[in-house]
DSSP file (Angstrom, degrees, kcal/mol; ACC not computed):
  #  RESIDUE AA STRUCTURE BP1 BP2  ACC     N-H-->O    O-->H-N    N-H-->O    O-->H-N    TCO  KAPPA ALPHA  PHI   PSI    X-CA   Y-CA   Z-CA
    1    1 A M              0   0    0      0, 0.0     2,-0.4     0, 0.0     0, 0.0   0.000 360.0 360.0 360.0 -42.4   -7.0  -22.7   40.4
    2    2 A F        -     0   0    0      1,-0.0     2,-0.0     0, 0.0     0, 0.0  -0.868 360.0-106.0-111.1 147.0   -9.9  -21.7   42.7
    3    3 A R        -     0   0    0     -2,-0.4     2,-0.2     1,-0.1    -1,-0.0  -0.329  31.4-116.4 -67.7 148.7   -9.6  -21.0   46.4
    4    4 A E        -     0   0    0      1,-0.1     2,-0.2     2,-0.0    -1,-0.1  -0.610  41.0 -95.3 -79.8 148.0  -11.0  -23.6   48.9
    5    5 A M        -     0   0    0     -2,-0.2     3,-0.4     1,-0.1    -1,-0.1  -0.465  27.0-144.1 -67.4 132.6  -13.8  -22.3   51.0
    6    6 A R  S    S+     0   0    0      1,-0.3     2,-1.0    -2,-0.2     3,-0.2   0.867  96.6  49.5 -66.4 -39.0  -12.5  -21.0   54.3
    7    7 A R  S >  S+     0   0    0      1,-0.2     3,-1.9     2,-0.1     4,-0.3  -0.648  71.5 174.1-102.5  75.2  -15.5  -22.2   56.3
    8    8 A A  G >  S+     0   0    0     -2,-1.0     3,-1.4    -3,-0.4    -1,-0.2   0.754  70.1  65.8 -58.7 -29.4  -15.6  -25.8   54.9
    9    9 A K  G 3  S+     0   0    0      1,-0.3    -1,-0.3    -3,-0.2    -2,-0.1   0.801 101.1  51.5 -63.6 -26.1  -18.3  -26.9   57.3
   10   10 A Q  G <  S+     0   0    0     -3,-1.9   142,-1.8     2,-0.1    -1,-0.3   0.487  84.0 118.4 -88.2  -3.6  -20.7  -24.5   55.5
   11   11 A L  B <   -A  151   0A   0     -3,-1.4   140,-0.3    -4,-0.3     2,-0.2  -0.427  57.8-140.5 -67.1 131.3  -19.8  -25.9   52.1
   12   12 A L        -     0   0    0    138,-2.3   138,-0.5    -2,-0.2    -1,-0.1  -0.598  25.7-101.8 -85.8 153.8  -22.7  -27.4   50.1
   13   13 A S     >  -     0   0    0     -2,-0.2     4,-2.5     1,-0.1     5,-0.2  -0.255  33.1-107.4 -66.9 163.5  -22.2  -30.5   48.1
   14   14 A L  H  > S+     0   0    0      1,-0.2     4,-2.6     2,-0.2     5,-0.2   0.904 122.3  52.2 -60.7 -41.0  -21.8  -30.2   44.3
   15   15 A D  H  > S+     0   0    0      2,-0.2     4,-2.1     1,-0.2    -1,-0.2   0.903 109.8  48.4 -62.6 -41.1  -25.3  -31.7   43.9
   16   16 A E  H  > S+     0   0    0      2,-0.2     4,-1.8     1,-0.2    -1,-0.2   0.894 111.9  49.9 -64.8 -39.4  -26.8  -29.1   46.4
   17   17 A S  H  X S+     0   0    0     -4,-2.5     4,-2.1     1,-0.2    -2,-0.2   0.910 110.5  49.3 -65.6 -42.4  -25.0  -26.3   44.5
   18   18 A K  H  X S+     0   0    0     -4,-2.6     4,-2.7     1,-0.2    -1,-0.2   0.890 107.6  55.6 -62.4 -39.1  -26.3  -27.5   41.2
   19   19 A A  H  X S+     0   0    0     -4,-2.1     4,-2.3     2,-0.2    -1,-0.2   0.886 106.5  50.3 -62.8 -39.0  -29.9  -27.7   42.7
   20   20 A I  H  X S+     0   0    0     -4,-1.8     4,-1.6     2,-0.2    -1,-0.2   0.940 112.4  46.7 -63.3 -46.3  -29.6  -24.1   43.7
   21   21 A M  H  < S+     0   0    0     -4,-2.1    26,-0.2     1,-0.2    -2,-0.2   0.893 113.7  49.9 -61.4 -39.2  -28.6  -23.1   40.2
   22   22 A D  H  < S+     0   0    0     -4,-2.7    25,-0.2     1,-0.2    -1,-0.2   0.884 115.8  38.2 -68.8 -39.6  -31.3  -25.2   38.7
   23   23 A C  H  < S+     0   0    0     -4,-2.3    -1,-0.2    -5,-0.2    -2,-0.2   0.648  91.0 104.7 -92.1 -14.8  -34.2  -23.9   40.8
   24   24 A G     <  -     0   0    0     -4,-1.6    23,-0.1    -5,-0.2    21,-0.1  -0.248  52.5-159.0 -65.8 154.6  -33.3  -20.2   41.0
   25   25 A T  S    S+     0   0    0      1,-0.3    20,-0.4    19,-0.1     2,-0.3   0.591  73.4  16.3-109.6 -16.5  -35.2  -17.7   38.9
   26   26 A N        +     0   0    0     18,-0.2    51,-0.4    51,-0.1    -1,-0.3  -0.992  61.2 171.9-152.1 157.1  -32.6  -14.9   38.9
   27   27 A G  E     -B   43   0A   0     16,-2.3    16,-2.7    -2,-0.3     2,-0.5  -0.881  33.5-100.3-150.8-179.9  -29.0  -14.4   39.7
   28   28 A T  E     -BC  42  75A   0     47,-2.4    47,-2.2    -2,-0.3     2,-0.4  -0.954  24.0-152.7-119.3 120.3  -26.3  -11.8   39.4
   29   29 A L  E     -BC  41  74A   0     12,-2.7    12,-2.7    -2,-0.5     2,-0.5  -0.755   8.3-161.2 -86.3 130.7  -23.7  -11.8   36.7
   30   30 A A  E     +BC  40  73A   0     43,-3.0    43,-1.8    -2,-0.4     2,-0.3  -0.971  26.5 148.2-114.1 121.3  -20.3  -10.2   37.6
   31   31 A C  E     -B   39   0A   0      8,-2.7     8,-3.0    -2,-0.5     2,-0.2  -0.831  54.0 -63.6-141.4 178.1  -18.2   -9.3   34.7
   32   32 A Y  E     -B   38   0A   0     37,-0.5     2,-0.2    39,-0.3    36,-0.1  -0.494  58.7-165.2 -67.7 129.8  -15.6   -6.7   33.5
   33   33 A G    >   -     0   0    0      4,-1.7     3,-1.5    -2,-0.2     6,-0.1  -0.529  30.4 -58.6-113.1-179.6  -17.1   -3.3   33.5
   34   34 A D  G >  S+     0   0    0      1,-0.3     3,-1.9     2,-0.2    -1,-0.2  -0.253 119.9   9.2 -58.3 142.3  -16.4    0.1   32.1
   35   35 A N  G 3  S-     0   0    0      1,-0.3    -1,-0.3    -3,-0.1    -3,-0.0   0.713 131.5 -66.1  58.8  24.3  -13.1    1.7   33.2
   36   36 A G  G <  S+     0   0    0     -3,-1.5    -1,-0.3     1,-0.3    -2,-0.2   0.459  98.3 136.7  81.0   0.6  -12.0   -1.6   34.9
   37   37 A Y    <   -     0   0    0     -3,-1.9    -4,-1.7    -5,-0.1    -1,-0.3  -0.550  62.9-105.3 -76.4 145.5  -14.8   -1.5   37.5
   38   38 A P  E     -B   32   0A   0      0, 0.0     2,-0.5     0, 0.0    -6,-0.2  -0.431  31.9-148.6 -65.3 146.7  -16.6   -4.8   38.2
   39   39 A Y  E     -B   31   0A   0     -8,-3.0    -8,-2.7    -6,-0.1     2,-0.5  -0.963  13.8-174.0-123.3 114.1  -20.1   -4.8   36.7
   40   40 A G  E     +B   30   0A   0     -2,-0.5   -10,-0.2   -10,-0.2    34,-0.0  -0.932   7.9 175.5-109.7 126.3  -22.7   -6.8   38.5
   41   41 A V  E     -B   29   0A   0    -12,-2.7   -12,-2.7    -2,-0.5     2,-0.2  -0.989  25.4-133.1-135.2 127.1  -26.1   -7.2   36.8
   42   42 A P  E     +B   28   0A   0      0, 0.0     2,-0.3     0, 0.0   -14,-0.2  -0.529  39.2 157.4 -75.2 143.6  -29.1   -9.2   37.9
   43   43 A L  E     -B   27   0A   0    -16,-2.7   -16,-2.3    -2,-0.2     2,-0.2  -0.993  43.6 -98.9-159.6 162.4  -30.7  -11.3   35.2
   44   44 A N        +     0   0    0     -2,-0.3    11,-0.3   -18,-0.2     2,-0.3  -0.540  49.7 162.0 -79.4 152.4  -32.9  -14.3   34.4
   45   45 A Y        -     0   0    0    -20,-0.4     2,-0.4    -2,-0.2     9,-0.2  -0.942  32.4-132.5-158.3 172.4  -31.1  -17.4   33.4
   46   46 A V  E     -D   53   0A   0      7,-1.9     7,-2.6    -2,-0.3     2,-0.5  -0.994  13.6-145.3-137.2 142.0  -31.3  -21.2   33.0
   47   47 A Y  E     +D   52   0A   0     -2,-0.4     2,-0.4   -25,-0.2     5,-0.2  -0.930  26.9 168.9-106.6 125.6  -28.8  -23.8   34.2
   48   48 A D  E >   -D   51   0A   0      3,-3.3     3,-0.9    -2,-0.5    -2,-0.0  -0.908  60.8 -31.3-146.8 110.9  -28.5  -26.8   31.9
   49   49 A E  T 3  S-     0   0    0     -2,-0.4     3,-0.1     1,-0.3    -1,-0.0   0.893 126.3 -37.6  50.7  53.6  -25.9  -29.5   32.0
   50   50 A G  T 3  S+     0   0    0      1,-0.2    95,-1.8    94,-0.1     2,-0.4   0.602 121.8  98.1  78.7  11.3  -23.0  -27.5   33.4
   51   51 A K  E <   -DE  48 144A   0     -3,-0.9    -3,-3.3    93,-0.2     2,-0.4  -0.971  59.0-147.8-130.9 147.8  -23.9  -24.3   31.5
   52   52 A L  E     -DE  47 143A   0     91,-1.9    91,-2.6    -2,-0.4     2,-0.4  -0.933  17.8-165.7-108.6 137.5  -25.7  -21.1   32.3
   53   53 A Y  E     +DE  46 142A   0     -7,-2.6    -7,-1.9    -2,-0.4     2,-0.3  -0.965  15.3 157.8-123.4 141.8  -27.7  -19.4   29.5
   54   54 A F  E     - E   0 141A   0     87,-1.8    87,-3.2    -2,-0.4     2,-0.3  -0.968  33.4-118.4-150.7 162.6  -29.2  -15.9   29.5
   55   55 A H  E     - E   0 140A   0    -11,-0.3     2,-0.3    -2,-0.3    85,-0.2  -0.718  30.4-179.8-104.2 158.6  -30.2  -13.4   26.8
   56   56 A S  E     - E   0 139A   0     83,-2.1    83,-3.2    -2,-0.3     4,-0.1  -0.996  33.7-100.0-153.7 149.2  -28.7  -10.0   26.3
   57   57 A A  E     - E   0 138A   0     -2,-0.3    81,-0.2    81,-0.2     6,-0.1  -0.324  40.1-117.7 -60.6 157.1  -29.0   -7.0   24.0
   58   58 A K  S    S+     0   0    0     79,-0.7     2,-0.3     5,-0.0    -1,-0.1   0.585  96.1  42.1 -79.7  -9.1  -26.4   -6.9   21.3
   59   59 A V  S    S+     0   0    0      4,-0.0     2,-0.2     5,-0.0     3,-0.1  -0.978  79.2  78.0-134.6 150.0  -24.9   -3.7   22.7
   60   60 A G  S  > S-     0   0    0     -2,-0.3     4,-2.5     1,-0.1     5,-0.2  -0.748  84.9 -62.7 140.3 175.5  -24.1   -2.5   26.2
   61   61 A E  H  > S+     0   0    0     -2,-0.2     4,-2.6     1,-0.2     5,-0.2   0.850 124.3  55.6 -61.8 -38.0  -21.8   -2.7   29.1
   62   62 A K  H  > S+     0   0    0      2,-0.2     4,-2.3     1,-0.2    -1,-0.2   0.950 112.4  40.8 -62.3 -50.6  -22.4   -6.4   29.7
   63   63 A I  H  > S+     0   0    0      2,-0.2     4,-2.4     1,-0.2     5,-0.2   0.915 114.6  52.6 -66.3 -42.7  -21.5   -7.5   26.2
   64   64 A D  H  X S+     0   0    0     -4,-2.5     4,-2.2     1,-0.2    -1,-0.2   0.921 111.4  47.5 -58.1 -43.6  -18.6   -5.1   26.0
   65   65 A G  H  X S+     0   0    0     -4,-2.6     4,-2.7    -5,-0.2   -33,-0.3   0.907 111.0  49.8 -65.0 -42.6  -17.3   -6.6   29.3
   66   66 A I  H  < S+     0   0    0     -4,-2.3    -1,-0.2     1,-0.2    -2,-0.2   0.884 112.0  48.7 -64.3 -38.6  -17.7  -10.2   28.2
   67   67 A I  H  < S+     0   0    0     -4,-2.4    -1,-0.2     1,-0.2    -2,-0.2   0.897 113.9  46.3 -68.4 -39.6  -15.9   -9.5   24.9
   68   68 A K  H  < S+     0   0    0     -4,-2.2    -2,-0.2     1,-0.3    -1,-0.2   0.895 137.4   2.4 -69.0 -40.1  -13.0   -7.7   26.8
   69   69 A N     <  -     0   0    0     -4,-2.7   -37,-0.5    -5,-0.2    -1,-0.3  -0.823  61.3-165.6-151.3 105.2  -12.7  -10.5   29.4
   70   70 A P        +     0   0    0      0, 0.0    30,-2.8     0, 0.0     2,-0.4   0.575  58.2 109.2 -72.9  -7.9  -14.9  -13.6   29.2
   71   71 A K  E     + F   0  99A   0     28,-0.2     2,-0.3    26,-0.1   -39,-0.3  -0.571  47.5 156.5 -72.5 123.3  -14.1  -14.7   32.8
   72   72 A V  E     - F   0  98A   0     26,-2.9    26,-2.0    -2,-0.4     2,-0.3  -0.862  34.0-141.8-138.1 168.2  -17.2  -14.1   34.8
   73   73 A S  E     -CF  30  97A   0    -43,-1.8   -43,-3.0    -2,-0.3     2,-0.4  -0.956  10.0-159.0-130.7 157.6  -19.0  -15.3   38.0
   74   74 A F  E     -CF  29  96A   0     22,-2.3    22,-2.8    -2,-0.3     2,-0.4  -0.982   7.1-162.3-141.1 123.2  -22.7  -15.8   38.5
   75   75 A T  E     -CF  28  95A   0    -47,-2.2   -47,-2.4    -2,-0.4     2,-0.4  -0.884   6.3-173.3-114.0 135.6  -24.4  -15.9   41.9
   76   76 A V  E     - F   0  94A   0     18,-2.7    18,-2.5    -2,-0.4     2,-0.7  -0.996  12.0-153.5-125.9 128.3  -27.8  -17.3   42.9
   77   77 A V  E     - F   0  93A   0     -2,-0.4    16,-0.2   -51,-0.4   -51,-0.1  -0.908  12.5-179.6-101.3 116.7  -29.3  -16.8   46.4
   78   78 A D  E     +     0   0A   0     14,-2.3     2,-0.3    -2,-0.7    15,-0.2   0.841  69.0   5.7 -83.5 -37.2  -31.6  -19.6   47.2
   79   79 A E  E     + F   0  92A   0     13,-1.8    13,-1.7     2,-0.0    -1,-0.3  -0.997  51.6 171.1-150.1 144.7  -32.7  -18.5   50.6
   80   80 A D  E     + F   0  91A   0     -2,-0.3     2,-0.6    11,-0.2    11,-0.2  -0.592  13.6 176.3-157.2  87.3  -32.1  -15.5   52.8
   81   81 A T  E     - F   0  90A   0      9,-3.0     9,-2.9    -2,-0.1     2,-0.3  -0.855  26.2-133.2-101.8 119.4  -34.2  -15.4   55.9
   82   82 A I  E     - F   0  89A   0     -2,-0.6     2,-0.5     7,-0.3     7,-0.3  -0.541  16.7-169.9 -72.3 131.3  -33.6  -12.6   58.3
   83   83 A V  E > > - F   0  88A   0      5,-2.8     3,-1.5    -2,-0.3     5,-1.5  -0.834   5.9-176.3-120.7  88.3  -33.4  -13.7   61.9
   84   84 A S  G > 5S+     0   0    0     -2,-0.5     3,-1.4     1,-0.3    -1,-0.1   0.838  76.4  58.5 -62.2 -37.9  -33.4  -10.4   63.7
   85   85 A E  G 3 5S+     0   0    0      1,-0.3    -1,-0.3     2,-0.1    -2,-0.0   0.699 112.0  42.9 -68.3 -15.3  -32.9  -11.7   67.3
   86   86 A E  G < 5S-     0   0    0     -3,-1.5    -1,-0.3     2,-0.2    -2,-0.2   0.379 108.2-125.7-105.7   1.5  -29.7  -13.3   66.1
   87   87 A Y  T < 5S+     0   0    0     -3,-1.4     2,-0.3    -4,-0.4    -3,-0.2   0.895  79.3  76.4  55.8  44.1  -28.6  -10.2   64.1
   88   88 A T  E   <S-F   83   0A   0     -5,-1.5    -5,-2.8    -7,-0.0     2,-0.3  -0.879  73.8-114.4-157.3-174.1  -28.1  -12.3   61.0
   89   89 A S  E     -F   82   0A   0     -7,-0.3     2,-0.6    -2,-0.3    -7,-0.3  -0.987  20.1-128.8-134.6 149.7  -29.8  -14.1   58.2
   90   90 A Y  E     +F   81   0A   0     -9,-2.9    -9,-3.0    -2,-0.3     2,-0.3  -0.870  44.4 170.7 -95.3 125.2  -30.0  -17.8   57.4
   91   91 A Y  E     -F   80   0A   0     -2,-0.6    62,-2.4   -11,-0.2     2,-0.3  -0.880  33.3-163.9-137.4 161.9  -29.0  -18.3   53.8
   92   92 A R  E     +FG  79 152A   0    -13,-1.7   -14,-2.3    -2,-0.3   -13,-1.8  -0.960  28.0 157.7-142.1 132.4  -28.1  -20.7   51.0
   93   93 A S  E     -FG  77 151A   0     58,-2.4    58,-2.5    -2,-0.3     2,-0.3  -0.969  24.1-151.9-151.3 164.1  -26.4  -19.6   47.9
   94   94 A A  E     -FG  76 150A   0    -18,-2.5   -18,-2.7    -2,-0.3     2,-0.4  -0.985   4.7-160.2-139.6 150.4  -24.2  -20.8   45.0
   95   95 A I  E     -FG  75 149A   0     54,-2.9    54,-2.2    -2,-0.3     2,-0.4  -0.997   4.8-160.8-135.3 132.0  -21.6  -19.2   42.8
   96   96 A A  E     -FG  74 148A   0    -22,-2.8   -22,-2.3    -2,-0.4     2,-0.4  -0.878   2.0-161.6-110.6 142.1  -20.4  -20.4   39.4
   97   97 A F  E     +FG  73 147A   0     50,-2.9    49,-3.1    -2,-0.4    50,-1.7  -0.960  33.8 112.6-119.1 140.1  -17.2  -19.3   37.7
   98   98 A G  E     -FG  72 145A   0    -26,-2.0   -26,-2.9    -2,-0.4     2,-0.5  -0.976  61.3 -70.4-177.8-169.8  -16.6  -19.8   34.1
   99   99 A K  E     -FG  71 144A   0     45,-1.3    45,-2.4    -2,-0.3     2,-0.3  -0.922  39.4-143.2-111.3 131.4  -16.1  -18.2   30.7
  100  100 A A  E     + G   0 143A   0    -30,-2.8     2,-0.3    -2,-0.5    43,-0.2  -0.658  23.8 170.8 -92.8 147.3  -19.0  -16.5   28.9
  101  101 A R  E     - G   0 142A   0     41,-2.3    41,-2.8    -2,-0.3     2,-0.4  -0.993  37.5-107.9-152.9 152.7  -19.4  -16.6   25.1
  102  102 A I  E     - G   0 141A   0     -2,-0.3     2,-0.3    39,-0.2    39,-0.2  -0.692  40.0-146.3 -79.5 129.7  -22.0  -15.7   22.5
  103  103 A V        -     0   0    0     37,-2.8    37,-0.5    -2,-0.4     2,-0.3  -0.688  18.1-178.6-102.0 155.8  -23.7  -18.8   21.1
  104  104 A E    >>  +     0   0    0     -2,-0.3     3,-0.9    35,-0.1     4,-0.9  -0.845  43.6  11.1-138.7 173.0  -24.9  -19.4   17.6
  105  105 A G  H 3> S-     0   0    0     -2,-0.3     4,-1.9     1,-0.2     3,-0.3  -0.208 123.5  -4.9  62.2-138.6  -26.7  -22.1   15.6
  106  106 A D  H 3> S+     0   0    0      1,-0.2     4,-2.8     2,-0.2    -1,-0.2   0.860 135.7  54.3 -59.8 -38.4  -28.2  -25.1   17.3
  107  107 A E  H <> S+     0   0    0     -3,-0.9     4,-2.8     2,-0.2    -1,-0.2   0.870 104.6  55.2 -66.7 -35.0  -26.9  -24.0   20.7
  108  108 A W  H  X S+     0   0    0     -4,-0.9     4,-2.6    -3,-0.3     5,-0.2   0.949 111.9  43.8 -57.7 -49.0  -28.5  -20.6   20.3
  109  109 A F  H  X S+     0   0    0     -4,-1.9     4,-3.0     1,-0.2     5,-0.2   0.926 114.3  49.1 -63.5 -45.4  -31.9  -22.3   19.7
  110  110 A E  H  X S+     0   0    0     -4,-2.8     4,-2.2     2,-0.2    -2,-0.2   0.906 113.9  45.9 -62.5 -42.7  -31.4  -24.8   22.6
  111  111 A G  H  X S+     0   0    0     -4,-2.8     4,-2.0     2,-0.2    -1,-0.2   0.923 115.4  46.0 -65.3 -44.9  -30.4  -22.0   25.0
  112  112 A F  H  X S+     0   0    0     -4,-2.6     4,-2.6    -5,-0.2    -2,-0.2   0.916 112.6  50.9 -64.2 -43.5  -33.3  -19.8   24.0
  113  113 A N  H  X S+     0   0    0     -4,-3.0     4,-2.7    -5,-0.2    -1,-0.2   0.898 108.3  52.1 -61.7 -41.0  -35.7  -22.7   24.1
  114  114 A A  H  X S+     0   0    0     -4,-2.2     4,-2.1    -5,-0.2    -1,-0.2   0.900 110.6  48.5 -63.1 -40.3  -34.5  -23.6   27.6
  115  115 A L  H  X S+     0   0    0     -4,-2.0     4,-2.4     2,-0.2     5,-0.3   0.935 111.8  48.6 -63.1 -47.1  -35.1  -20.0   28.8
  116  116 A V  H  X S+     0   0    0     -4,-2.6     4,-2.5     1,-0.2    -2,-0.2   0.912 111.8  49.5 -60.8 -43.4  -38.6  -19.9   27.2
  117  117 A E  H  X S+     0   0    0     -4,-2.7     4,-1.0     1,-0.2    -1,-0.2   0.900 112.1  48.3 -63.5 -40.2  -39.5  -23.2   28.9
  118  118 A K  H  < S+     0   0    0     -4,-2.1    -2,-0.2    -5,-0.2    -1,-0.2   0.917 125.0  27.4 -67.0 -42.8  -38.3  -22.1   32.3
  119  119 A Y  H  < S+     0   0    0     -4,-2.4    -2,-0.2    -5,-0.1    -1,-0.2   0.602 138.7  20.7 -99.5 -13.0  -40.1  -18.7   32.2
  120  120 A S  H >< S+     0   0    0     -4,-2.5     3,-2.2    -5,-0.3    -2,-0.2   0.028  73.0 134.1-144.0  30.3  -43.1  -19.4   30.0
  121  121 A G  T 3< S+     0   0    0     -4,-1.0    -4,-0.1     1,-0.3    -3,-0.1   0.710  71.5  60.2 -58.6 -22.0  -43.5  -23.2   30.0
  122  122 A D  T 3  S+     0   0    0     -5,-0.1    -1,-0.3     2,-0.1     3,-0.1   0.488  85.3  99.6 -86.6  -1.9  -47.2  -22.9   30.5
  123  123 A Q  S <  S-     0   0    0     -3,-2.2    -3,-0.1     1,-0.1     5,-0.1  -0.464  89.5 -83.6 -82.5 156.6  -47.7  -20.9   27.2
  124  124 A P     >  -     0   0    0      0, 0.0     4,-2.2     0, 0.0     3,-0.3  -0.277  35.9-122.7 -59.6 143.3  -49.0  -22.6   24.0
  125  125 A K  H  > S+     0   0    0      1,-0.2     4,-2.9     2,-0.2     5,-0.2   0.881 111.2  54.4 -54.4 -43.4  -46.3  -24.3   22.0
  126  126 A E  H  > S+     0   0    0      1,-0.2     4,-2.2     2,-0.2    -1,-0.2   0.900 108.7  49.0 -60.2 -41.3  -47.1  -22.3   18.9
  127  127 A S  H  > S+     0   0    0     -3,-0.3     4,-2.2     2,-0.2    -1,-0.2   0.913 112.7  46.9 -65.2 -43.3  -46.7  -19.0   20.9
  128  128 A K  H  X S+     0   0    0     -4,-2.2     4,-2.1     2,-0.2    -2,-0.2   0.926 112.2  49.9 -65.1 -44.1  -43.3  -20.1   22.3
  129  129 A D  H  X S+     0   0    0     -4,-2.9     4,-2.7     1,-0.2    -2,-0.2   0.898 111.3  49.6 -60.9 -40.5  -42.0  -21.3   18.9
  130  130 A E  H  X S+     0   0    0     -4,-2.2     4,-2.6    -5,-0.2    -1,-0.2   0.909 108.2  53.0 -65.7 -42.1  -43.0  -17.9   17.4
  131  131 A K  H  X S+     0   0    0     -4,-2.2     4,-0.6     1,-0.2    -1,-0.2   0.908 113.6  43.3 -60.6 -42.6  -41.3  -16.0   20.1
  132  132 A I  H >< S+     0   0    0     -4,-2.1     3,-0.8     1,-0.2    -2,-0.2   0.941 114.9  49.0 -67.1 -47.6  -38.1  -17.9   19.6
  133  133 A R  H 3< S+     0   0    0     -4,-2.7    -2,-0.2     1,-0.2    -1,-0.2   0.868 114.0  45.7 -60.7 -39.0  -38.3  -17.7   15.8
  134  134 A D  H 3< S+     0   0    0     -4,-2.6     2,-0.9    -5,-0.2    -1,-0.2   0.541  88.7  98.0 -85.8  -6.7  -39.0  -13.9   15.8
  135  135 A C    <<  +     0   0    0     -3,-0.8    -1,-0.0    -4,-0.6    -4,-0.0  -0.717  28.9 134.5 -90.4 107.0  -36.3  -12.9   18.2
  136  136 A N        +     0   0    0     -2,-0.9    -1,-0.2     3,-0.0    -4,-0.0   0.228  53.5  82.3-129.4  10.7  -33.3  -11.7   16.4
  137  137 A Q  S    S+     0   0    0     -3,-0.1   -79,-0.7     2,-0.0     2,-0.3   0.464  88.4  57.0 -93.7  -0.7  -32.5   -8.6   18.5
  138  138 A S  E    S-E   57   0A   0    -81,-0.2     2,-0.2   -80,-0.1   -81,-0.2  -0.922  70.4-129.7-133.7 156.4  -30.7  -10.4   21.3
  139  139 A Y  E     -E   56   0A   0    -83,-3.2   -83,-2.1    -2,-0.3     2,-0.5  -0.619  16.1-137.2 -89.6 156.3  -27.8  -12.7   21.9
  140  140 A I  E     -E   55   0A   0    -37,-0.5   -37,-2.8    -2,-0.2     2,-0.4  -0.990  24.6-159.9-108.8 126.8  -27.9  -15.9   23.9
  141  141 A I  E     -EG  54 102A   0    -87,-3.2   -87,-1.8    -2,-0.5     2,-0.4  -0.882   3.6-159.0-109.0 136.7  -24.9  -16.1   26.1
  142  142 A A  E     -EG  53 101A   0    -41,-2.8   -41,-2.3    -2,-0.4     2,-0.6  -0.915   5.7-155.8-110.9 142.1  -23.5  -19.3   27.6
  143  143 A I  E     -EG  52 100A   0    -91,-2.6   -91,-1.9    -2,-0.4     2,-1.0  -0.977  12.6-147.3-112.3 115.6  -21.3  -19.5   30.6
  144  144 A D  E     -EG  51  99A   0    -45,-2.4   -45,-1.3    -2,-0.6     2,-0.3  -0.745  25.0-132.9 -81.9 106.9  -19.3  -22.7   30.5
  145  145 A V  E     + G   0  98A   0    -95,-1.8   -47,-0.3    -2,-1.0     3,-0.1  -0.451  34.8 170.1 -71.6 123.5  -19.1  -23.4   34.3
  146  146 A E  E    S+     0   0A   0    -49,-3.1     2,-0.3     1,-0.3   -48,-0.2   0.675  71.3  17.5-100.7 -26.4  -15.5  -24.3   35.4
  147  147 A H  E     - G   0  97A   0    -50,-1.7   -50,-2.9     2,-0.0     2,-0.4  -0.981  62.6-175.9-151.5 133.8  -16.1  -24.2   39.1
  148  148 A L  E     + G   0  96A   0     -2,-0.3     2,-0.3   -52,-0.2   -52,-0.2  -0.998   9.8 167.9-135.2 130.7  -19.3  -24.3   41.2
  149  149 A T  E     - G   0  95A   0    -54,-2.2   -54,-2.9    -2,-0.4     2,-0.3  -0.984  12.9-161.6-141.7 152.4  -19.5  -23.9   44.9
  150  150 A G  E     - G   0  94A   0   -138,-0.5  -138,-2.3    -2,-0.3     2,-0.3  -0.937   3.2-166.2-133.7 157.3  -22.3  -23.4   47.4
  151  151 A K  E     -AG  11  93A   0    -58,-2.5   -58,-2.4    -2,-0.3     2,-0.3  -0.989   0.5-165.5-143.6 148.3  -22.5  -22.2   51.0
  152  152 A Q  E     - G   0  92A   0   -142,-1.8   -60,-0.2    -2,-0.3     5,-0.1  -0.913  37.0 -83.4-132.0 161.1  -25.1  -22.2   53.7
  153  153 A A    >>  -     0   0    0    -62,-2.4     3,-1.2    -2,-0.3     4,-1.1  -0.273  37.9-120.4 -60.6 146.3  -25.5  -20.5   57.0
  154  154 A K  H 3> S+     0   0    0      1,-0.3     4,-2.0     2,-0.2    -1,-0.1   0.780 111.3  67.0 -61.5 -25.4  -23.7  -22.1   59.9
  155  155 A E  H 3> S+     0   0    0      1,-0.2     4,-1.8     2,-0.2    -1,-0.3   0.845  97.5  52.5 -64.5 -33.4  -27.1  -22.5   61.7
  156  156 A Y  H <> S+     0   0    0     -3,-1.2     4,-1.9     2,-0.2    -1,-0.2   0.837 106.0  54.1 -70.5 -31.8  -28.1  -25.0   59.0
  157  157 A V  H  X S+     0   0    0     -4,-1.1     4,-2.4     2,-0.2    -2,-0.2   0.926 107.4  50.6 -65.0 -44.5  -24.9  -27.0   59.6
  158  158 A R  H  X S+     0   0    0     -4,-2.0     4,-1.9     1,-0.2    -2,-0.2   0.905 107.4  53.7 -59.4 -42.2  -25.8  -27.2   63.3
  159  159 A E  H  X S+     0   0    0     -4,-1.8     4,-0.9     1,-0.2    -1,-0.2   0.907 109.7  47.7 -60.4 -42.0  -29.3  -28.4   62.4
  160  160 A K  H >< S+     0   0    0     -4,-1.9     3,-0.6     1,-0.2    -1,-0.2   0.907 110.6  51.6 -64.7 -41.9  -27.8  -31.2   60.3
  161  161 A E  H 3< S+     0   0    0     -4,-2.4    -1,-0.2     1,-0.2    -2,-0.2   0.822 108.0  52.8 -65.4 -30.3  -25.3  -32.2   63.1
  162  162 A E  H 3<        0   0    0     -4,-1.9    -1,-0.2     1,-0.2    -2,-0.2   0.695 360.0 360.0 -79.0 -18.6  -28.2  -32.4   65.6
  163  163 A E    <<        0   0    0     -4,-0.9    -1,-0.2    -3,-0.6    -2,-0.2   0.497 360.0 360.0 -70.8 360.0  -30.2  -34.8   63.4
């Protein structure tokens, strides 16, 4: 169903790919856009047990695209260090493929709570609970991850081989 990575030596393990998704603070959602153009939008997210969650306004190109075609991808760049003398950058990244959907009920609360904990975990519990309780202007979207892959710069592969 999904292509195999052409440069298999640079492939990260599933655990390494999950770790990138887990520790990242922003990523880029790619979905169906207006007039059939791809729409890539950076956003905050949380990765939790094979799902990605993010919040969204209830109207706009992102929601319209997800409703028209729920198949999306989501990319997180963990590292991107420019190495000018080599005319390249050393990178690690992961990309998830799945279907996006608007969540409701308990999953809405769990997704929203996970986002609040990730981005405001140091705030008082009462404040976080109030923020969740009072937020009814946005959707929580889940991406059920069907395929996850990660890739790293070939220079990192060489370093591992030399160890």
